[in-house]
C-alpha positions in Angstrom: 100.7 108.6 84.7 103.9 109.9 86.1 107.2 109.1 84.8 108.3 106.5 87.5 105.0 104.7 86.4 107.0 104.3 82.7 110.2 103.1 84.0 108.4 100.7 86.5 105.9 99.0 83.7 109.1 98.9 81.4 110.6 96.5 84.0 113.7 98.6 84.8 113.7 98.1 88.5 114.1 101.7 89.5 114.6 103.0 92.6 112.1 105.2 94.9 113.1 106.9 97.5 110.9 108.1 100.5 111.7 111.5 102.1 110.3 112.2 105.6 110.1 112.3 109.7 108.9 108.9 111.9 105.9 107.8 109.8 107.9 107.2 106.7 110.8 105.7 108.9 108.3 103.1 110.0 107.6 104.1 113.7 104.4 102.8 115.4 103.3 102.5 118.9 105.3 103.5 122.2 106.8 101.1 123.9 109.1 101.3 127.1 106.9 104.2 129.1 106.8 106.3 125.7 111.0 106.3 125.8 110.7 104.9 122.0 108.4 104.0 119.7 107.8 100.3 117.7 109.8 99.9 114.3 108.0 97.7 112.3 109.2 98.1 108.5 107.0 95.1 106.9 103.9 97.5 107.4 105.3 100.9 106.6 103.6 102.4 103.2 106.7 102.2 100.9 107.1 98.4 101.5 102.9 98.2 101.1 103.4 100.2 97.8 106.2 97.9 96.7 104.0 95.1 97.5 100.9 96.3 95.4 103.2 97.3 92.5 104.3 93.8 92.7 101.3 92.3 92.9 99.5 94.6 90.4 102.4 94.1 87.7 104.7 91.4 88.1 107.1 94.3 88.5 109.8 95.3 90.9 111.4 98.7 92.6 113.9 99.3 94.8 113.2 101.2 98.1 115.3 104.0 99.9 113.8 104.6 103.3 114.5 108.2 103.9 112.5 108.8 107.0 114.1 109.9 110.1 112.2 110.1 113.4 111.5 113.7 115.1 112.5 115.2 112.2 111.3 118.8 110.2 111.5 120.0 107.0 114.7 121.6 107.5 116.4 118.6 109.0 115.4 116.7 105.9 117.4 119.7 104.1 120.3 119.1 105.7 120.7 115.5 105.0 119.4 115.3 101.2 122.4 114.5 99.8 123.9 111.8 101.7 120.3 110.6 102.4 118.7 111.0 98.8 120.8 112.9 96.5 123.9 110.5 96.9 121.7 107.4 96.5 120.6 108.7 92.7 116.9 107.5 93.1 114.9 108.3 90.1 112.2 109.3 92.1 111.6 110.8 95.6 108.3 111.4 97.6 108.4 114.1 100.4 106.2 113.9 103.7 107.1 116.5 106.1 105.0 118.2 108.4 103.9 116.1 111.3 106.8 117.6 113.3 107.1 121.3 111.5 103.4 121.9 112.7 104.6 121.9 116.3 106.7 125.0 115.8 102.5 126.7 114.7 102.9 128.5 118.3 106.1 131.1 116.8 103.2 131.8 114.2 102.8 132.6 110.2 106.6 132.8 110.1 107.1 129.1 111.0 104.7 128.4 108.4 106.2 130.6 105.5 109.7 128.6 106.6 108.0 125.0 106.2 106.8 126.0 102.8 110.4 127.3 102.1 111.7 124.4 103.1 109.4 122.3 100.8 110.3 124.5 97.7 114.1 124.0 98.4 113.7 120.3 98.6 111.8 120.3 95.3 114.1 122.5 93.6 117.2 120.6 94.8 115.5 117.1 93.4 114.5 118.5 89.9 118.1 120.2 89.7 119.4 116.1 90.0 116.9 115.0 87.3 114.8 113.1 90.4 111.2 113.3 90.0 109.5 114.3 92.9 105.8 113.9 94.7 104.5 115.3 97.6 102.3 113.5 99.9 100.1 114.7 102.8 100.5 113.7 106.4 97.6 112.0 108.3 96.0 113.9 111.2 97.1 114.2 114.8 94.9 112.8 117.7 91.7 114.9 118.3 90.6 113.7 121.5 92.3 112.3 125.2 94.0 109.1 125.6 94.2 107.3 128.5 97.8 106.3 129.3 99.7 109.5 128.9 101.3 110.8 131.9 103.8 113.3 133.1 105.9 115.2 129.8 104.1 112.9 127.4 100.6 114.2 128.8 101.3 117.5 127.9 102.9 116.7 124.4 99.7 114.8 123.9 97.4 117.5 125.0 99.7 120.0 122.8 99.4 117.4 119.4 95.8 117.6 120.3 95.5 121.2 120.0 96.9 121.5 117.1 94.3 119.3 115.5 91.7 120.8 116.9 92.7 124.3 116.5 93.0 124.1 112.7 97.0 124.3 112.9 97.4 120.9 111.0 95.1 122.1 108.7 96.9 125.0 107.6 100.1 123.4 107.5 98.5 120.9 105.1 97.4 123.9 102.9 100.6 125.2 103.0 102.1 122.2 101.3 99.2 121.9 98.9 99.7 125.4 97.8 103.3 125.3 97.4 102.8 122.1 95.2 99.9 123.8 93.1 102.7 126.8 93.3 105.5 124.6 91.3 103.2 121.6 89.8 104.3 119.0 91.9 102.0 116.1 91.7 100.4 115.5 95.5 98.5 112.5 97.1 96.7 113.9 99.8 96.2 111.6 102.2 94.9 114.2 104.8 92.1 115.0 102.8 90.9 111.4 103.2 91.4 110.9 107.1 89.5 114.6 107.1 86.5 112.9 105.2 86.5 109.7 107.3 86.4 112.6 110.3 83.2 114.0 108.6 81.9 110.5 108.4 81.9 110.4 112.3 85.3 108.0 111.9 87.3 108.1 115.3 90.6 109.3 113.5 92.5 109.3 117.1 91.5 105.4 117.0 93.6 105.1 113.9 96.9 106.2 115.3 99.1 103.4 117.0 100.5 105.6 119.6 97.5 107.5 120.3 99.0 110.8 119.2 100.5 111.1 115.8 102.0 107.6 114.1 99.3 106.0 111.8 98.1 102.2 112.6 98.8 99.7 109.8 95.4 100.0 108.3 96.1 103.9 107.5 99.5 103.1 105.9 97.7 101.0 103.7 95.7 104.2 102.9 99.2 106.1 102.4 100.2 102.9 100.1 96.7 103.0 97.9 96.9 106.9 97.4 100.5 106.9 96.3 99.8 103.9 93.5 96.8 106.0 92.5 99.2 109.0 92.0 101.8 107.1 90.0 99.3 105.1 88.1 96.4 106.8 87.3 97.3 110.6 87.3 95.2 111.2 90.4 95.9 115.3 90.8 93.8 116.1 94.4 
């Protein structure tokens, strides 16, 4: 098991930080004509993880939600001091990529920058003696969804092209490669999405906004994969 599991089971009430974008922040469906997303903190994967740990072991953890909607990995680097390090967590789960992949049109250099940002985040956390794990994001939409118009129809179609064109696959593989290179545990949620897609599941229907925000049911998958990673040494 990971070191953080030992602290949890010892009843130390450790602090776990979850560092990422709108998915980590807890954004779900759109409202007000796509101008903003509905935020549901009670349904986010880290809240579900805390609940599962309490149910399974009768232990409490403190959770830091360091997700910011719209953030790229580079934005995370800029705020890592105030949003993560200054709060002195024992553990940090890092999940960026859903926004970074929109830079795929810029070519290989954009993917290399994403990977370098992940390396820097990991190095910074380790320098502060914070245990770190990575988690892959979920899939983007892979077919059209009714209701998108104007600018948001363009955005939706662009996300669809990134998924269908293999760009999201490439960015997730980029994260996996960094995890292997730096020997960082990784909860590979994306692999589960791809498995379901291969079995004929409509994964676009598992996006609460029809584009890039997982449904509450899929947040449970994130929580389950993290629980397994922390307590059962699943290194996928």
